[in-house]
C-alpha positions, -999 to 999 in steps of 0.1 A, spaced: 420 623 -710 434 656 -699 443 677 -729 453 713 -737 433 734 -760 449 759 -784 433 793 -791 434 826 -772 446 809 -740 456 773 -739 441 755 -709 439 721 -695 407 703 -703 394 668 -704 374 652 -732 340 640 -721 329 624 -754 343 613 -787 346 636 -817 316 637 -840 318 634 -878 329 671 -880 357 666 -854 339 685 -826 336 671 -791 328 683 -755 354 690 -729 353 700 -692 378 726 -681 403 716 -654 420 738 -629 444 737 -600 423 764 -582 395 752 -559 363 771 -563 326 760 -563 338 729 -544 305 710 -550 312 711 -587 348 699 -586 361 664 -591 397 658 -582 418 641 -608 445 617 -598 479 633 -594 513 625 -579 537 652 -570 564 627 -560 570 613 -594 589 633 -620 564 624 -647 534 627 -624 506 602 -619 511 571 -641 478 575 -660 470 612 -659 506 625 -659 494 652 -634 518 663 -607 496 690 -590 462 687 -574 439 693 -604 402 694 -606 376 689 -633 354 720 -630 321 703 -639 302 735 -646 328 746 -672 322 727 -704 328 737 -740 326 723 -775 360 722 -792 374 709 -825 401 682 -828 421 709 -845 421 730 -812 440 702 -794 477 705 -794 487 678 -769 473 649 -750 487 646 -715 472 614 -701 440 596 -693 417 595 -663 405 562 -648 370 551 -659 355 555 -624 367 592 -623 354 598 -658 320 584 -648 318 607 -617 327 637 -638 300 629 -664 274 622 -637 282 656 -621 280 674 -654 246 658 -661 235 668 -626 245 704 -631 229 706 -666 196 692 -650 198 719 -623 203 746 -650 173 733 -670 151 733 -639 161 769 -631 154 781 -666 120 764 -666 110 782 -634 
């Protein structure tokens, strides 16, 4: 579900798990800029519809930046924009897990 986070600079993010008992959950940052292409997953968008893609509500090409994760509070969220299809969500979570494994392997060396 793409969402925007409040705080110093609101930014589009996507929840990757459910809130815990304290209301905290993990998000992956999303961007319209393409960098580190191996770590990006494109989210469905539709520039031809006034309200964007039917599920995500995105109109511009937008990417989950899978090496950009954070822990946020439910209180930090000020709007929910839409939802990603389950298959896209699973690809994002798999990529995040792959990156985290690479980072663990590098820190072990």
